[in-house]
C-alpha positions, 0 to 999 in steps of 0.5 A, spaced: 513 494 495 510 494 502 503 492 505 502 499 507 497 503 502 499 510 500 499 516 505 502 522 507 507 522 512 507 527 517 515 527 517 520 525 512 528 524 513 533 527 508 540 525 507 544 531 506 548 528 500 549 521 496 546 515 499 553 513 502 556 519 503 558 521 511 552 527 511 547 529 516 540 526 516 535 531 518 527 530 519 522 535 517 515 535 516 513 533 509 509 539 507 516 543 509 520 538 505 516 539 499 516 547 500 524 547 500 524 542 494 519 546 490 523 553 492 530 550 490 528 547 484 523 552 480 522 560 480 517 562 484 515 567 479 513 562 474 506 561 472 501 558 477 500 552 473 507 550 472 508 551 479 502 546 481 505 541 476 512 541 479 509 541 486 505 535 484 511 531 481 515 533 487 510 530 492 509 524 488 516 522 487 517 523 495 511 519 496 514 513 491 521 513 495 517 512 502 511 507 499 517 503 496 521 503 502 527 505 497 532 506 502 530 503 508 529 496 505 536 497 503 538 498 510 539 506 510 536 510 516 533 515 511 527 516 506 530 520 501 537 524 499 538 531 497 542 529 491 539 531 484 543 526 481 538 521 484 533 524 488 531 532 489 534 538 491 533 540 498 537 545 501 537 545 509 535 551 512 533 555 506 528 561 505 521 559 503 517 563 498 510 565 500 507 563 494 510 557 494 508 556 501 501 557 500 501 553 494 504 547 498 499 548 504 493 547 499 497 541 495 501 537 499 496 531 501 495 530 493 499 526 488 499 522 482 499 515 480 498 511 474 490 508 473 490 501 476 496 502 480 497 503 487 504 506 488 505 514 487 508 515 481 515 516 481 515 522 477 522 524 475 523 531 472 529 535 470 530 542 468 529 540 460 535 545 458 542 543 461 539 536 462 533 532 459 530 526 461 524 522 460 520 525 465 517 532 466 521 538 463 521 544 468 522 549 463 518 546 458 512 546 464 513 553 464 513 554 457 506 550 456 503 554 462 505 561 458 501 558 452 495 557 457 496 549 459 493 548 466 497 543 471 493 537 469 495 538 461 502 539 463 503 533 467 499 528 462 503 531 457 510 529 460 507 523 464 501 520 459 494 520 459 493 515 464 495 519 470 490 520 475 490 525 481 489 523 488 487 528 493 486 528 500 490 522 502 490 521 509 496 524 513 499 519 519 505 517 522 511 514 518 510 506 518 514 501 516 511 495 512 515 490 517 509 487 521 513 488 527 514 480 528 516 475 524 511 472 519 512 464 519 508 458 518 501 458 521 500 465 520 494 468 516 492 475 513 494 480 508 501 480 510 502 473 508 498 475 502 503 480 500 509 475 501 505 470 496 504 475 491 511 478 492 514 471 491 510 469 485 512 476 482 520 475 484 519 468 481 518 470 474 525 473 474 528 467 479 525 461 477 528 457 482 523 460 487 516 455 487 510 459 485 505 459 491 497 460 491 495 467 494 490 464 499 493 469 505 495 462 509 502 461 510 502 453 509 507 448 506 508 451 499 509 458 502 514 456 507 518 452 501 518 459 497 521 463 503 526 457 504 528 458 496 528 465 496 533 465 503 537 460 499 538 464 493 539 471 496 544 468 502 539 469 508 539 465 514 535 459 511 529 458 516 523 459 512 521 465 517 520 472 514 524 476 519 526 483 518 532 481 514 528 477 509 522 481 509 526 487 507 530 483 502 523 481 499 520 488 499 527 491 495 526 485 490 519 486 489 520 493 488 526 492 483 522 487 478 516 491 478 520 497 477 516 501 482 521 506 483 521 508 476 517 512 472 516 506 467 513 502 473 510 495 471 505 497 477 502 494 483 495 492 483 491 490 489 494 483 490 491 481 483 485 479 486 479 478 482 472 482 483 468 476 480 464 472 485 468 467 488 463 462 491 459 463 497 463 465 503 461 463 510 463 465 517 469 461 519 472 461 513 479 464 511 484 466 506 484 471 500 477 471 498 475 473 505 480 479 505 477 481 499 470 482 502 473 485 508 477 490 504 470 492 500 466 492 506 471 497 510 471 502 504 463 502 504 463 503 511 467 509 511 461 512 506 455 509 510 455 509 517 450 504 517 455 499 515 460 496 521 467 496 519 470 489 519 478 488 520 482 486 514 484 480 517 483 474 512 478 471 517 471 471 517 469 472 524 464 475 528 465 482 526 465 480 519 459 477 520 456 483 523 459 487 518 455 483 512 449 483 516 449 491 517 450 491 510 445 487 508 440 491 512 442 497 509 441 495 502 435 491 503 438 484 502 436 478 507 440 478 513 443 472 513 450 474 515 453 470 509 455 472 502 452 469 496 452 472 489 447 477 491 450 480 497 457 480 493 454 483 487 451 489 491 457 490 496 462 490 489 457 495 486 457 500 492 465 499 492 465 500 485 461 506 485 465 509 491 471 508 487 468 511 481 465 517 484 471 518 489 476 518 484 472 522 479 472 528 484 479 527 485 479 524 492 482 518 495 479 513 500 484 512 505 485 505 506 490 504 511 495 499 514 491 492 516 491 490 523 496 484 525 494 477 522 491 472 526 494 465 526 492 458 526 495 457 533 491 463 535 484 460 532 485 454 536 486 458 543 480 461 541 476 455 540 479 452 546 477 458 550 470 457 547 469 450 549 471 451 556 465 456 556 460 452 552 461 444 553 457 443 547 463 445 543 469 441 541 475 443 543 481 442 538 488 440 540 494 446 539 497 443 533 498 450 530 495 447 524 488 448 521 487 440 521 481 437 521 479 437 528 480 445 528 475 445 522 470 441 526 471 446 532 471 452 528 464 450 524 461 448 531 462 455 534 459 459 528 
């Protein structure tokens, strides 16, 4: 799994054959891909409910391949193949049926997932006549539709009652999960949170990897876990998460949680508790701050009076302003700090949006957070602040959140 939340890619790259075959890669728009596959997999004369159910299965399966970086984490330069043995039928250059084109234009930003899970459902399917499987039966969906079942009934018949429907997902350029530069000791933020969660889960299968606290801070414990992981999987043992280590972690995390399988164990929002942790003050950092920022970012999309904070794991000025604007909007004392009353109110608004939005089959488009802020960056900012304001204490550049840096940070907020 990656740190990217599900979205609809503007394009998708298809390998016209099995993964290791010497076949061409073609890149098409995501909607054109779905139209092609739906036109290739089913008959356009089928009942509308059957066509809709099959379209949602096709979309969800393709999004799962992209979200889990199933092929790219293994070093391939494509997102999905045209092999029906493992993926979906794609016939390059084929004609598209008009009714299918219209249906996909309506549906291509919608997908399926299991309740409480983040990843799009790996909605496998087969024709149900010559080939059977644990997923959707294409001919079975047609028979159910002829008997009066709607698309929701059909999909829940095959994928379970706990399937939920996400609509209006954001469309954006295809992004890779790798942050763009190595993640190492001293880094802070959601990229570190993902690594910690992933390493902890992988360690259940590989006990030689030590468990680490999920605090969004790349400290000694995380460094030791990365080093053990690299040693086990024959990577360069340097405790730095470069591209090779990152994508090996993604691949293993996807594998142990079966995120690319229909019977996925599921990924949740980093396993954070929604309970009030303790008072959160400006200058703090870590998982509870990331969680706070995430909830505020959701609320800000629906209430313009609330300023959107960066999801960085660092409680800086913009997060203080976001908290203050929330408190002002909802009649709370404007302290800029998060006590129980503020936390409960933020969570109440967040949970209300989640319930209402998903109840109306919509999606909050939580997108990839910005790059993490490091302890070295924090020290540079504090040194600059001390140069401008002599009354502040300047820390030394140690790249560690040491006692002097904590004092400097406290005096600057």
